[in-house]
C-alpha positions in Angstrom: -10.3 31.9 -13.2 -10.1 30.3 -16.6 -6.8 30.2 -18.5 -7.7 32.7 -21.2 -8.8 35.3 -18.6 -5.7 34.6 -16.6 -3.5 35.0 -19.7 -5.2 38.3 -20.7 -4.8 39.7 -17.2 -1.1 38.8 -16.8 -0.3 40.1 -20.3 -2.0 43.5 -19.6 -0.2 43.9 -16.3 3.1 43.0 -17.9 2.5 45.5 -20.8 1.9 48.3 -18.3 5.1 47.2 -16.3 7.4 47.1 -19.3 6.3 50.6 -20.6 6.5 52.0 -17.1 10.0 50.6 -16.4 11.6 52.1 -19.5 9.8 55.5 -19.4 10.7 55.9 -15.7 14.3 55.0 -16.3 14.7 57.6 -19.1 12.9 60.3 -17.1 15.1 59.7 -14.0 18.2 60.3 -16.1 16.8 63.1 -18.3 13.8 64.7 -16.5 12.6 67.0 -19.4 9.2 67.0 -21.2 10.9 66.3 -24.5 12.3 63.0 -23.6 8.8 61.5 -23.8 8.8 62.1 -27.6 12.3 60.8 -28.1 12.7 58.5 -31.1 15.2 56.4 -29.1 12.7 55.9 -26.2 9.9 55.0 -28.6 12.0 52.4 -30.4 13.2 51.0 -27.0 9.7 50.9 -25.6 8.3 49.0 -28.6 11.2 46.6 -28.5 11.0 45.9 -24.8 7.2 45.3 -25.2 7.6 42.7 -27.9 10.7 41.1 -26.5 9.2 40.7 -23.0 6.0 38.9 -24.3 8.1 36.6 -26.4 10.5 35.6 -23.6 7.7 35.4 -21.1 5.9 32.9 -23.3 9.1 31.0 -23.8 9.8 30.7 -20.1 6.2 29.9 -19.2 5.6 33.0 -17.1 1.9 32.9 -18.1 1.5 29.3 -17.3 3.0 29.0 -13.8 0.9 28.6 -10.6 2.2 31.7 -8.8 0.5 30.8 -5.6 3.2 28.1 -5.3 6.1 30.2 -6.7 9.6 29.5 -5.5 13.3 29.7 -6.6 12.5 28.0 -10.0 9.9 30.7 -10.9 12.3 33.5 -9.8 15.0 32.1 -12.1 12.6 32.1 -15.0 11.7 35.8 -14.4 15.4 36.8 -14.2 16.2 35.0 -17.5 13.2 36.5 -19.2 13.9 40.1 -18.1 17.7 39.8 -18.8 17.2 38.5 -22.3 14.6 41.3 -22.9 17.0 44.0 -21.9 19.8 42.4 -24.0 17.5 42.5 -27.1 16.7 46.2 -26.4 20.4 47.0 -26.2 21.0 45.3 -29.6 18.2 47.2 -31.2 19.5 50.5 -29.8 23.0 49.8 -31.2 21.6 49.0 -34.6 18.9 51.8 -34.7 20.7 54.7 -33.1 24.4 53.5 -32.9 24.5 53.9 -29.1 23.5 51.8 -26.1 22.0 53.7 -23.2 23.7 51.5 -20.5 22.5 53.5 -17.4 18.9 53.7 -18.6 18.8 50.0 -19.5 20.3 49.1 -16.1 17.6 51.0 -14.3 15.0 49.5 -16.6 16.3 46.0 -15.9 16.1 46.6 -12.1 12.6 48.1 -12.3 11.4 45.5 -14.8 12.7 42.7 -12.5 11.2 44.1 -9.3 7.8 44.9 -10.8 7.4 41.6 -12.8 8.7 39.6 -9.8 6.6 41.6 -7.4 3.4 41.2 -9.4 3.9 37.5 -9.4 5.0 36.9 -5.8 2.5 39.3 -4.3 -0.1 36.6 -4.9 2.1 34.0 -3.2 2.5 36.4 -0.2 -1.3 37.2 -0.2 -2.1 33.5 -0.2 0.4 32.7 2.6 -1.0 35.5 4.7 -4.4 34.1 4.4 -3.5 30.9 6.2 -6.4 30.3 8.5 -9.2 27.8 9.1 -12.8 28.5 9.1 -13.7 25.6 11.4 -11.3 26.0 14.2 -7.6 26.2 15.0 -4.8 24.4 13.3 -3.4 21.2 14.7 0.2 21.6 15.9 2.1 19.1 13.8 5.5 17.4 14.1 7.3 16.3 11.0 9.7 13.4 11.5 12.5 13.7 9.0 13.9 17.0 7.7 15.1 15.5 4.4 13.7 16.0 1.0 10.4 14.4 1.8 9.9 16.2 5.1 10.6 19.6 3.8 8.2 19.0 0.9 5.5 18.0 3.4 6.1 21.2 5.4 5.9 23.3 2.3 2.7 21.7 1.1 1.2 22.1 4.6 1.9 25.8 4.4 0.5 26.0 1.0 -2.6 24.0 1.8 -4.1 25.6 5.0 -7.4 23.8 4.4 -5.8 20.6 5.7 -5.7 22.2 9.1 -2.1 21.1 9.9 0.4 23.6 11.1 4.1 22.4 11.1 5.6 23.4 14.5 8.7 21.3 14.7 11.0 18.9 12.8 12.9 16.0 14.3 15.8 14.4 12.5 18.8 12.3 13.6 21.1 14.3 11.3 23.1 16.5 13.7 24.1 18.9 10.9 20.4 19.8 10.5 19.5 20.1 14.2 18.7 23.6 15.5 18.3 24.9 11.9 15.1 26.4 10.6 13.6 25.0 7.4 10.7 26.9 5.9 10.4 28.6 9.3 10.2 25.3 11.2 12.9 24.4 13.7 14.7 21.0 13.7 14.5 20.7 17.4 16.1 17.3 18.0 16.5 13.6 17.1 14.0 10.8 17.0 14.7 9.9 20.7 13.4 13.4 21.6 9.9 12.8 20.1 8.1 12.1 23.4 9.6 15.2 25.0 8.9 17.5 22.1 5.3 16.3 21.7 4.7 17.4 25.3 6.6 20.6 25.1 4.9 21.8 21.9 1.5 20.1 22.6 1.7 18.3 19.3 -1.6 16.7 18.2 -0.4 15.3 14.8 2.8 13.5 13.8 3.7 12.9 10.2 6.5 10.4 9.5 8.3 11.6 6.4 11.3 9.2 6.0 10.2 7.0 3.0 13.7 5.5 2.7 13.8 4.1 6.2 13.8 0.2 6.4 10.4 -1.2 7.4 11.6 -2.7 10.6 13.0 0.7 11.8 9.8 2.4 10.6 7.7 0.0 12.6 9.7 0.9 15.8 9.5 4.6 15.0 5.8 4.3 14.4 5.3 2.6 17.8 7.2 5.4 19.5 5.0 8.0 17.9 1.8 6.2 18.7 2.8 5.9 22.3 2.9 9.7 22.6 -0.9 9.8 22.1 -0.6 12.1 19.0 -2.4 11.1 15.8 0.3 9.4 13.7 0.4 9.6 9.9 2.8 8.7 7.1 3.5 10.0 3.6 3.1 8.5 0.2 6.2 7.5 -1.8 8.6 10.5 -2.3 8.6 10.1 -6.1 4.8 10.5 -6.2 5.1 13.7 -4.2 7.8 15.1 -6.4 5.9 14.3 -9.7 2.7 15.7 -8.3 0.8 12.4 -8.5 -0.1 12.9 -4.8 0.1 15.8 -2.4 0.0 16.5 1.3 -3.7 15.7 1.0 -2.7 12.1 0.5 -0.9 11.8 3.8 -2.6 8.8 5.4 -3.1 7.5 8.9 -0.7 4.8 10.0 -2.3 1.3 9.6 -1.8 -1.7 11.7 0.2 -3.2 8.8 2.8 -0.5 9.2 3.6 -2.0 12.7 4.6 -5.4 11.3 8.0 -4.2 10.4 8.5 -6.6 7.6 9.8 -5.9 4.1 7.3 -7.1 1.5 8.2 -10.1 -0.6 9.3 -9.1 -4.1 8.0 -11.4 -6.9 10.1 -13.1 -9.6 8.1 -11.3 -12.3 9.5 -13.1 -15.2 8.9 -16.6 -13.8 5.3 -15.7 -12.9 4.7 -14.1 -16.3 5.9 -17.3 -17.9 3.2 -19.3 -16.0 0.3 -16.8 -16.2 0.6 -14.6 -19.3 -1.9 -15.6 -21.9 -3.0 -18.6 -19.8 -6.3 -19.7 -18.3 -6.3 -19.2 -14.5 -8.9 -20.6 -12.1 -9.4 -19.3 -8.6 -11.7 -21.0 -6.1 -13.0 -18.9 -3.2 -12.5 -16.0 -5.6 -15.0 -13.8 -3.7 -13.1 -14.1 -0.4 -10.4 -11.9 1.0 -7.4 -14.0 -0.2 -9.1 -15.3 -3.3 -10.1 -11.8 -4.6 -6.6 -10.4 -3.9 -5.1 -13.4 -5.8 -7.3 -12.4 -8.7 -6.1 -8.8 -8.6 -2.5 -9.8 -8.5 -3.0 -12.4 -11.3 -4.5 -9.6 -13.5 -1.2 -7.8 -13.5 0.2 -10.6 -15.7 -2.5 -10.4 -18.4 -3.9 -14.0 -18.4 -6.0 -15.0 -21.4 -8.9 -16.0 -19.1 -9.5 -15.7 -15.3 -12.2 -18.0 -13.9 -13.8 -16.8 -10.6 -15.3 -19.8 -8.8 -17.3 -19.2 -5.6 -20.6 -20.1 -4.0 -21.5 -16.6 -2.8 -23.2 -14.8 -5.6 -22.7 -11.3 -4.2 -19.0 -11.6 -3.5 -18.4 -13.1 -7.0 -20.5 -10.3 -8.5 -18.4 -7.7 -6.7 -15.0 -9.0 -7.7 -16.3 -9.7 -11.3 -17.3 -6.1 -11.7 -14.1 -4.8 -10.2 -11.8 -6.9 -12.5 -13.8 -6.0 -15.6 -13.5 -2.4 -14.6 -9.7 -2.6 -15.0 -10.1 -2.4 -18.7 -7.8 -5.3 -19.7 -8.2 -7.8 -22.4 -8.4 -10.7 -20.0 -11.7 -12.6 -20.3 -13.3 -12.7 -16.8 -15.6 -15.7 -16.3 -17.7 -15.7 -13.1 -18.8 -19.2 -12.0 -21.2 -19.9 -9.1 -20.3 -23.3 -7.8 -19.6 -25.1 -4.6 -16.4 -27.1 -4.3 -18.3 -29.8 -2.5 -20.3 -30.5 -5.7 -17.9 -32.9 -7.3 -19.7 -33.3 -10.6 -20.0 -29.5 -11.0 -16.3 -28.9 -10.3 -15.3 -31.6 -12.8 -17.6 -30.1 -15.4 -16.1 -26.6 -14.9 -12.5 -27.8 -15.1 -13.2 -30.1 -18.1 -14.9 -27.3 -20.0 -12.6 -24.3 -19.2 -9.3 -26.3 -19.1 -7.3 -24.0 -16.8 -3.5 -24.0 -16.8 -3.2 -23.0 -13.2 -5.6 -23.4 -10.2 -5.4 -21.5 -7.0 -7.6 -23.2 -4.4 -8.6 -20.6 -1.8 -12.1 -21.9 -1.0 -12.2 -23.0 2.7 -13.9 -22.7 6.0 -11.4 -21.0 8.3 -13.1 -19.9 11.5 -11.7 -22.1 14.4 -14.6 -21.9 16.9 -17.3 -22.2 14.2 -15.6 -25.3 12.7 -15.2 -26.8 16.2 -19.0 -26.6 16.6 -19.6 -27.7 13.0 -17.0 -30.4 12.2 -18.9 -32.1 9.5 -19.1 -28.9 7.5 -15.3 -28.4 7.9 -14.8 -31.9 6.6 -17.1 -31.4 3.6 -15.6 -28.1 2.6 -11.9 -28.3 3.5 -11.2 -31.9 2.9 -13.7 -33.2 0.3 -13.8 -29.8 -1.5 -10.1 -29.8 -1.8 -10.2 -33.4 -2.9 -12.7 -32.6 -5.6 -10.8 -29.7 -7.1 -7.4 -31.4 -6.8 -8.6 -34.7 -8.4 -10.3 -32.7 -11.2 -7.0 -30.9 -11.8 -5.2 -34.3 -12.0 -7.8 -35.8 -14.3 -7.8 -33.0 -16.8 -4.1 -32.3 -16.8 -4.0 -28.9 -15.2 -0.4 -27.7 -15.1 -0.2 -26.3 -11.5 -2.4 -26.5 -8.5 -1.7 -24.4 -5.4 -3.6 -25.0 -2.1 -4.0 -22.1 0.3 -3.3 -23.6 3.7 -2.7 -22.2 7.2 -0.3 -22.2 10.1 -3.1 -23.9 12.1 -2.4 -27.1 10.1 0.8 -27.6 12.2 0.2 -29.9 15.2 -3.5 -28.9 15.2 -5.6 -29.2 18.3 -8.7 -28.2 16.5 -11.0 -29.3 13.6 -10.2 -26.5 11.3 -6.5 -27.0 11.5 -6.8 -30.7 11.2 -9.0 -30.5 8.1 -6.5 -28.2 6.5 -3.6 -30.5 7.3 -5.7 -33.4 5.9 -6.3 -31.3 2.7 -2.5 -30.8 2.4 -2.0 -34.6 2.7 -4.6 -35.2 -0.1 -2.7 -32.9 -2.3 0.7 -34.3 -1.4 -0.4 -37.9 -2.1 -1.8 -36.8 -5.5 1.5 -35.2 -6.2 3.3 -38.6 -6.0 1.8 -39.9 -9.3 0.2 -36.9 -11.0 1.6 -34.9 -13.9 0.1 -31.8 -12.2 2.5 -29.9 -10.0 0.8 -29.7 -6.6 1.9 -27.5 -3.7 0.5 -25.9 -0.6 1.2 -22.5 1.0 0.9 -21.9 4.7 -0.1 -18.5 6.0 -0.2 -16.9 9.4 -3.2 -14.7 10.2 -4.1 -12.3 7.4 -4.7 -8.7 8.6 -8.1 -7.3 7.5 -9.5 -10.6 6.1 -13.0 -11.5 6.8 -13.3 -13.2 10.2 -9.9 -12.0 11.3 -9.3 -10.3 14.6 -8.5 -6.8 13.3 -12.0 -6.0 12.0 -13.5 -7.4 15.2 -11.2 -5.2 17.3 -12.2 -2.1 15.2 -15.9 -2.7 15.8 -15.3 -3.2 19.5 -13.3 0.1 19.7 -16.0 1.9 17.7 -18.6 0.7 20.1 -16.6 2.0 23.1 -15.0 -1.2 24.1 -13.8 -3.3 25.7 -11.6 -5.1 23.2 -11.8 -8.8 24.0 -8.6 -11.0 23.9 -8.8 -14.6 24.8 -5.5 -14.8 26.7 -2.8 -12.3 27.5 0.0 -14.8 26.4 -1.5 -15.5 23.0 0.6 -14.8 19.9 0.0 -15.1 16.2 2.0 -14.7 13.0 0.5 -11.9 10.8 0.8 -10.9 7.2 -1.1 -8.6 4.8 -3.6 -9.8 2.2 -1.3 -8.7 -0.7 1.6 -10.5 0.9 -0.4 -13.7 1.3 -1.6 -13.5 -2.3 1.9 -12.9 -3.7 3.2 -15.9 -1.9 0.5 -18.1 -3.4 1.3 -16.9 -6.9 5.1 -17.3 -6.4 4.6 -20.8 -5.0 3.1 -21.8 -8.3 6.3 -21.1 -10.1 8.5 -22.9 -7.5 6.4 -26.1 -7.2 7.9 -29.4 -8.3 5.4 -31.6 -6.5 4.2 -32.0 -2.9 6.0 -29.0 -1.3 4.6 -26.9 1.5 5.8 -23.3 1.1 6.0 -20.9 4.1 6.8 -17.2 4.2 9.4 -16.0 6.6 7.0 -13.9 8.7 9.4 -12.6 11.3 8.5 -12.7 14.9 5.0 -13.6 16.2 2.9 -10.7 17.5 1.2 -10.7 20.9 -2.5 -10.3 20.4 -2.6 -8.0 23.5 0.0 -5.7 21.8 -2.0 -5.7 18.6 -5.1 -4.7 20.6 -3.2 -1.9 22.4 -1.8 -0.5 19.1 -5.2 -0.6 17.4 -6.7 1.4 20.3 -4.0 4.0 20.0 -4.2 4.2 16.2 -8.0 4.9 16.7 -7.1 7.9 18.8 -7.9 6.5 22.2 -5.9 5.5 25.3 -6.0 1.9 26.4 -7.6 3.0 29.6 -10.5 4.6 27.7 -11.4 1.4 25.8 -10.1 -1.3 28.0 -9.0 -4.9 27.2 -11.0 -7.8 28.6 -9.6 -11.4 28.7 -12.3 -14.0 27.8 -10.3 -17.2 28.0 -9.1 -19.6 25.3 -12.0 -20.8 23.1 -12.4 -24.5 22.1 -9.7 -25.6 19.6 -7.5 -22.5 20.1 -3.7 -22.6 20.7 -1.7 -20.1 22.6 0.8 -19.9 19.7 1.0 -21.1 16.1 3.8 -22.8 14.2 4.5 -22.6 10.5 6.4 -25.8 10.1 6.8 -28.8 12.5 10.3 -29.3 13.7 10.6 -32.4 11.4 9.5 -30.4 8.4 11.9 -27.4 8.7 14.5 -26.8 6.0 16.5 -23.6 6.8 17.5 -22.9 3.3 15.3 -20.5 1.4 14.2 -21.5 -2.1 13.2 -17.8 -2.8 13.9 -14.7 -0.8 11.8 -15.0 2.4 10.2 -18.2 1.3 11.0 -21.5 3.0 10.0 -25.0 1.9 9.1 -28.0 4.1 8.3 -31.5 3.0 5.5 -32.4 5.5 5.0 -36.2 5.5 1.5 -37.3 4.5 -0.2 -40.4 5.8 -0.2 -43.5 3.6 -2.6 -43.3 0.7 -4.4 -46.5 1.8 -5.0 -45.0 5.2 -6.2 -41.8 3.7 -8.7 -43.7 1.5 -10.0 -45.6 4.5 -10.4 -42.5 6.6 -12.2 -40.6 3.8 -14.6 -43.5 3.3 -15.5 -43.7 7.0 -15.6 -40.0 8.0 -19.3 -39.5 7.1 -20.3 -42.5 9.3 -18.6 -41.3 12.4 -20.2 -39.5 15.3 -19.1 -35.9 16.0 -16.6 -36.7 18.8 -15.1 -39.6 17.0 -14.7 -37.5 13.9 -12.9 -34.8 15.9 -10.6 -37.3 17.6 -9.8 -39.1 14.3 -9.0 -35.9 12.4 -6.8 -34.4 15.1 -5.0 -37.6 15.7 -4.3 -38.2 12.1 -3.2 -34.6 11.5 -0.7 -35.0 14.4 0.4 -38.5 13.2 -0.7 -40.2 16.4 -2.4 -43.2 14.8 0.3 -45.8 14.0 -1.7 -47.9 11.5 -0.2 -50.1 8.8 -1.6 -49.9 5.2 -2.6 -53.6 5.3 -4.7 -53.0 8.4 -6.3 -50.1 6.8 -7.1 -52.0 3.7 -8.8 -54.8 5.7 -11.1 -52.2 7.2 -12.3 -51.1 3.8 
């Protein structure tokens, strides 16, 4: 119903109610035909009519959504009716020098009951109509009987189309246990979740404790997932309260929620000083990390953002997305391959970036093991091209996106990334450009990562393939990885390797089990198959070698290590001979150098050139 029609309808109903209330009250006290024509009654009726509509408008009685009426709306009705009766009493005193207290008291009660009843009857009607057209409601448990949880239950009751029926609360606050809130019993604490799920045949669990630390939330989430019920969580409580989101925005728990790690908070001022109104260049801008770096950088309103990548479709997509943000930043998409040295030098010379984030890389371990020369060309020579261009044209800061696979690497991919770090570190010794590298663990949801693969296998009915039951990896989210890259640019003084404190490594088998349960299946339904370690893989990853570790954090949750590069002369010799090596020799040389297992003096290297 449109607002004008709704306003007209409510005003008509209210007009009938106010006249009815005052006429009935006078007739109850003086049930004679003559009272209808009383001058006092006529004056009082006209006064209550005008006063009611004025106060009703003032308190917004014609604008409220009465299907969601509660205590606040009731207070507004009481205030409006009371002030209306007070105005009538003043008019009676002035007009007839007498206040009819008993009649006005009855009028007040009738007025309040009828106005309130006319509003709340819609609420009662809507609540009584709680039914689904496509089946029964899903019995739902709400974890947390605080402000967020009670709001979730209330919205579930008011939004039956969501198909969720709150059956039980759980909360560790003993003062709330066994109480009923909005008709839902607080049946126990968090430890009682498995038992209550079975007792009440719960199909859906909503975690509604937004203030809980992430580590505790992760443990709670695992407990809920293990019950077999679909597990969901709520948006931020402030968004629920302000109406930005509703119960419709309750989302399924994601695998990221199980990491149990607080996100890194940025030093916004330091980053703004480096990025605001500057020219920023991102290589690999169409990739998972590169595109997220671009999104994060846009928050700081750079003058120009240069998107460099060799995949035209991925660059097109991120270009359109960023331009759709409606900011004043000039977005410059550039199709180029970092292996093309002349092209890279031309781009950096022409656009003169202040900061470069180098995210372009080949990162798939088995593929690079089978194609080592491509890994060398992209990860080593591509990095060398961009880094040396940054040095040549005086770029202020250069940040290399590296990997935990660069630590003691047994594979080509990790070895090429460690070699790329050494290229950057050696340049940092003499360059005016501030060079740094940032090492990540595995990034959840990035292209080529294990999570999308597992999801496809689950969707296909299984089994989920894990290489080894003992295998562990560090994990982080794409936004976390991108924030670390950006923050590293503000901390760099030259040659550092930055590492995020990523907590404990995660067993890949546990990750697979959790993903299966998050998808609504039991592990037995999908199955987990162990395929054996692939060429170049390690059972576990390290973020820093023991010789590189510095315990002190240079920024909350960010450590720094000074990984030692090989001698520049040796680096030059290796770079000059890589293209002439056979595949096995190439692999052996790269892995040995990355692990510092070739004790070779600079003089000996020079003689080989």
